[in-house]
FITITOR-233940 format. One record per residue (C-alpha): residue number from 1; chain; y, z, x negated. Coordinates in Angstrom, 2 decimals, padded with zeros to 5 digits. Example, Ala and Ser with C-alpha at 12.3 -4.5 7.8 and 13.67 -1.06 7.14 Angstrom:
residues 2
REC     n   chain        c2        c3        c1
REC     1       A   -004.50    007.80   -012.30
REC     2       A   -001.06    007.14   -013.67
//
This chain:
residues 241
REC     n   chain        c2        c3        c1
REC     1       A    055.57   -036.68   -056.63
REC     2       A    054.16   -039.29   -054.22
REC     3       A    056.19   -038.61   -051.08
REC     4       A    054.54   -041.45   -049.15
REC     5       A    051.12   -039.88   -049.71
REC     6       A    052.47   -036.49   -048.62
REC     7       A    053.81   -038.01   -045.40
REC     8       A    050.46   -039.68   -044.71
REC     9       A    048.63   -036.39   -045.25
REC    10       A    050.96   -034.62   -042.79
REC    11       A    050.28   -037.29   -040.19
REC    12       A    046.53   -037.14   -040.78
REC    13       A    046.68   -033.39   -040.28
REC    14       A    048.69   -034.04   -037.07
REC    15       A    051.73   -032.19   -038.40
REC    16       A    053.91   -034.67   -036.55
REC    17       A    057.03   -032.56   -036.27
REC    18       A    056.83   -031.71   -039.94
REC    19       A    056.25   -035.30   -041.06
REC    20       A    059.14   -036.64   -038.96
REC    21       A    061.53   -034.05   -040.38
REC    22       A    060.28   -034.59   -043.93
REC    23       A    060.81   -038.33   -043.49
REC    24       A    064.41   -037.71   -042.41
REC    25       A    064.94   -035.49   -045.45
REC    26       A    063.71   -038.24   -047.75
REC    27       A    066.23   -040.67   -046.26
REC    28       A    069.12   -038.43   -047.31
REC    29       A    070.79   -038.74   -050.73
REC    30       A    068.95   -036.64   -053.30
REC    31       A    071.84   -034.20   -053.66
REC    32       A    071.73   -033.50   -049.89
REC    33       A    067.98   -032.90   -049.61
REC    34       A    066.69   -029.37   -049.11
REC    35       A    064.52   -027.85   -051.81
REC    36       A    061.91   -025.16   -052.28
REC    37       A    061.74   -022.33   -049.78
REC    38       A    064.62   -023.78   -047.75
REC    39       A    062.76   -027.08   -047.27
REC    40       A    059.51   -025.30   -046.41
REC    41       A    061.26   -023.13   -043.79
REC    42       A    062.95   -026.21   -042.30
REC    43       A    059.66   -028.11   -042.01
REC    44       A    057.79   -025.17   -040.46
REC    45       A    060.54   -024.71   -037.86
REC    46       A    060.46   -028.43   -037.08
REC    47       A    056.69   -028.33   -036.54
REC    48       A    056.95   -025.23   -034.35
REC    49       A    059.62   -026.88   -032.18
REC    50       A    057.60   -030.09   -031.92
REC    51       A    054.48   -028.26   -030.78
REC    52       A    056.46   -026.22   -028.28
REC    53       A    057.94   -029.40   -026.78
REC    54       A    054.55   -031.08   -026.69
REC    55       A    053.01   -028.10   -024.89
REC    56       A    055.85   -028.02   -022.37
REC    57       A    055.44   -031.75   -021.66
REC    58       A    051.69   -031.29   -021.17
REC    59       A    052.18   -028.29   -018.88
REC    60       A    054.67   -030.17   -016.68
REC    61       A    052.32   -033.15   -016.46
REC    62       A    049.19   -031.17   -015.58
REC    63       A    051.05   -029.00   -013.04
REC    64       A    051.30   -032.04   -010.71
REC    65       A    054.40   -030.84   -008.93
REC    66       A    055.27   -032.42   -005.60
REC    67       A    058.94   -032.58   -006.58
REC    68       A    060.61   -032.88   -009.96
REC    69       A    062.85   -029.92   -009.16
REC    70       A    064.68   -027.87   -011.76
REC    71       A    066.21   -024.39   -011.30
REC    72       A    069.78   -025.63   -011.76
REC    73       A    069.47   -027.83   -008.67
REC    74       A    068.70   -024.95   -006.31
REC    75       A    071.59   -024.02   -004.05
REC    76       A    072.13   -020.29   -003.68
REC    77       A    074.28   -019.22   -000.75
REC    78       A    074.58   -016.68    002.02
REC    79       A    073.88   -019.39    004.59
REC    80       A    070.53   -020.10    002.92
REC    81       A    069.72   -016.39    002.56
REC    82       A    069.15   -016.88   -001.18
REC    83       A    071.48   -015.03   -003.54
REC    84       A    072.22   -015.94   -007.14
REC    85       A    071.01   -012.51   -008.23
REC    86       A    067.68   -012.94   -006.45
REC    87       A    067.23   -016.40   -007.95
REC    88       A    068.20   -015.28   -011.46
REC    89       A    065.73   -012.40   -011.32
REC    90       A    062.90   -014.76   -010.39
REC    91       A    063.85   -017.21   -013.16
REC    92       A    063.53   -014.42   -015.72
REC    93       A    059.81   -014.53   -014.94
REC    94       A    059.02   -010.81   -014.91
REC    95       A    056.94   -011.35   -011.77
REC    96       A    054.63   -013.59   -013.81
REC    97       A    053.94   -010.94   -016.42
REC    98       A    053.20   -008.38   -013.71
REC    99       A    050.97   -010.60   -011.57
REC   100       A    053.33   -010.51   -008.59
REC   101       A    053.49   -013.15   -005.86
REC   102       A    056.41   -015.08   -004.33
REC   103       A    056.28   -015.79   -000.60
REC   104       A    058.74   -018.46    000.57
REC   105       A    059.19   -019.01    004.30
REC   106       A    061.56   -021.03    006.46
REC   107       A    061.88   -023.93    008.88
REC   108       A    060.61   -027.38    008.00
REC   109       A    062.82   -029.28    005.58
REC   110       A    064.88   -026.30    004.44
REC   111       A    063.82   -026.65    000.79
REC   112       A    060.83   -024.32    000.39
REC   113       A    058.79   -026.77   -001.70
REC   114       A    061.76   -027.58   -003.94
REC   115       A    062.26   -023.90   -004.68
REC   116       A    058.53   -023.43   -005.41
REC   117       A    058.48   -026.46   -007.73
REC   118       A    061.65   -025.28   -009.49
REC   119       A    060.00   -021.91   -010.17
REC   120       A    056.92   -023.75   -011.40
REC   121       A    059.10   -025.90   -013.68
REC   122       A    060.68   -022.76   -015.13
REC   123       A    057.24   -021.26   -015.72
REC   124       A    056.19   -024.37   -017.67
REC   125       A    059.33   -024.08   -019.82
REC   126       A    058.17   -020.55   -020.62
REC   127       A    054.79   -021.91   -021.76
REC   128       A    052.90   -020.77   -018.67
REC   129       A    050.07   -022.89   -017.28
REC   130       A    050.92   -023.81   -013.69
REC   131       A    049.26   -025.80   -010.92
REC   132       A    050.73   -027.10   -007.66
REC   133       A    048.33   -027.42   -004.74
REC   134       A    049.12   -028.55   -001.22
REC   135       A    046.95   -026.49    001.16
REC   136       A    045.29   -029.65    002.49
REC   137       A    044.32   -030.62   -001.06
REC   138       A    043.04   -027.12   -001.77
REC   139       A    040.82   -027.22    001.31
REC   140       A    039.50   -030.64    000.30
REC   141       A    038.81   -029.39   -003.24
REC   142       A    036.94   -026.33   -001.95
REC   143       A    034.79   -028.41    000.40
REC   144       A    034.01   -030.96   -002.30
REC   145       A    033.13   -028.26   -004.83
REC   146       A    030.75   -026.64   -002.34
REC   147       A    029.14   -030.01   -001.60
REC   148       A    028.71   -030.87   -005.28
REC   149       A    027.47   -027.41   -006.25
REC   150       A    030.47   -026.77   -008.53
REC   151       A    032.17   -024.11   -006.43
REC   152       A    031.90   -021.30   -009.01
REC   153       A    033.18   -023.63   -011.71
REC   154       A    036.13   -024.53   -009.49
REC   155       A    036.96   -020.85   -008.90
REC   156       A    036.74   -020.14   -012.63
REC   157       A    039.12   -023.02   -013.37
REC   158       A    041.69   -021.69   -010.90
REC   159       A    041.35   -018.17   -012.30
REC   160       A    042.45   -019.40   -015.74
REC   161       A    045.74   -020.78   -014.39
REC   162       A    048.51   -018.21   -014.71
REC   163       A    050.61   -019.51   -011.81
REC   164       A    049.34   -021.33   -008.71
REC   165       A    051.63   -022.80   -006.06
REC   166       A    050.13   -023.13   -002.57
REC   167       A    052.40   -025.33   -000.48
REC   168       A    052.47   -025.71    003.33
REC   169       A    050.37   -022.65    004.14
REC   170       A    049.72   -022.35    007.87
REC   171       A    049.85   -026.01    008.92
REC   172       A    046.18   -026.36    009.83
REC   173       A    043.43   -024.09    011.12
REC   174       A    041.11   -022.54    008.54
REC   175       A    037.42   -021.99    009.15
REC   176       A    035.70   -018.84    007.92
REC   177       A    034.36   -020.42    004.73
REC   178       A    037.86   -021.53    003.69
REC   179       A    039.26   -018.08    004.48
REC   180       A    036.55   -016.47    002.35
REC   181       A    037.34   -018.90   -000.48
REC   182       A    041.05   -018.12   -000.16
REC   183       A    040.29   -014.40   -000.30
REC   184       A    038.21   -014.91   -003.45
REC   185       A    040.98   -016.90   -005.14
REC   186       A    043.53   -014.21   -004.29
REC   187       A    041.17   -011.38   -005.31
REC   188       A    040.54   -013.01   -008.71
REC   189       A    044.28   -013.05   -009.35
REC   190       A    045.33   -009.72   -007.86
REC   191       A    047.79   -007.84   -010.11
REC   192       A    046.94   -010.19   -013.00
REC   193       A    048.23   -013.66   -012.17
REC   194       A    050.75   -014.96   -009.68
REC   195       A    050.73   -017.15   -006.58
REC   196       A    053.71   -018.82   -004.95
REC   197       A    053.14   -019.62   -001.27
REC   198       A    055.39   -021.66    001.01
REC   199       A    055.05   -021.61    004.78
REC   200       A    056.92   -022.49    007.95
REC   201       A    055.44   -019.35    009.49
REC   202       A    057.14   -015.98    008.92
REC   203       A    054.96   -013.64    006.85
REC   204       A    054.48   -011.40    009.89
REC   205       A    052.79   -014.31    011.70
REC   206       A    050.22   -014.89    008.95
REC   207       A    047.91   -012.24    010.44
REC   208       A    047.70   -014.17    013.71
REC   209       A    047.25   -017.44    011.83
REC   210       A    044.29   -016.03    009.87
REC   211       A    042.85   -014.72    013.18
REC   212       A    039.89   -012.67    011.95
REC   213       A    041.26   -009.15    011.56
REC   214       A    039.09   -008.00    008.65
REC   215       A    039.70   -011.11    006.57
REC   216       A    043.37   -011.21    007.52
REC   217       A    043.84   -007.60    006.41
REC   218       A    042.07   -008.23    003.10
REC   219       A    044.06   -011.40    002.34
REC   220       A    047.44   -010.05    003.43
REC   221       A    046.98   -006.72    001.65
REC   222       A    046.50   -008.50   -001.67
REC   223       A    049.22   -011.09   -001.08
REC   224       A    051.97   -008.74    000.01
REC   225       A    051.23   -005.61   -002.05
REC   226       A    053.15   -006.97   -005.04
REC   227       A    055.38   -009.73   -003.77
REC   228       A    058.89   -011.13   -003.67
REC   229       A    060.06   -012.78   -000.45
REC   230       A    062.46   -015.62    000.11
REC   231       A    063.19   -016.14    003.79
REC   232       A    065.20   -019.36    003.81
REC   233       A    067.61   -020.15    006.59
REC   234       A    069.49   -023.28    007.60
REC   235       A    068.83   -026.72    009.04
REC   236       A    066.59   -029.38    007.56
REC   237       A    068.01   -030.75    004.33
REC   238       A    066.21   -034.02    004.99
REC   239       A    068.41   -034.59    008.03
REC   240       A    071.52   -033.94    005.93
REC   241       A    070.40   -036.54    003.41
//
């Protein structure tokens, strides 16, 4: 049997996990090498693991998180108003399967974006396509898409993403066109796909921020109907650093 040729064929077929593991098997003494069904099972598992890791790496890269935050770094305490039970429940990801939203509020610098990015990181580990968007960037993207005539394409692209993170909601005024676009994005995802929103404003103040009663009611009804809330407390963590 020409093992070199077999390795080359695996690589040509882009079975990279399988070829790497097969190469390691060939380096072992003959009496230690796996055979038959055992070898086949080992190679298939190696390829499956390789593809899973490759997908996870790609998902983390394309998510474009603001912070490289991981769940283990998040501090849960009574002073922060974030319990370990609440955090563990969110990390299980049931909210993603049920199309529920996570609304994170608190004073500037208290760690809202870190928590959002950590949840996004966990979603990527679970194989879920995620995208981080600062609200300023989202507004710019909407305006550019409208100018270039690619607005519907842009909405369709967002709709395909299972988890969207909207950071710094409420920092700048929104005109009616942006509010309508935001409503459309939320409507496309309602009860199907999740949104994580961070804001310095308490959720109760979002109605006043959105100003127009009809639009505010429509947006808030869809955002809060199926949602989990984290109302962070405490001083700015930037000052502590």
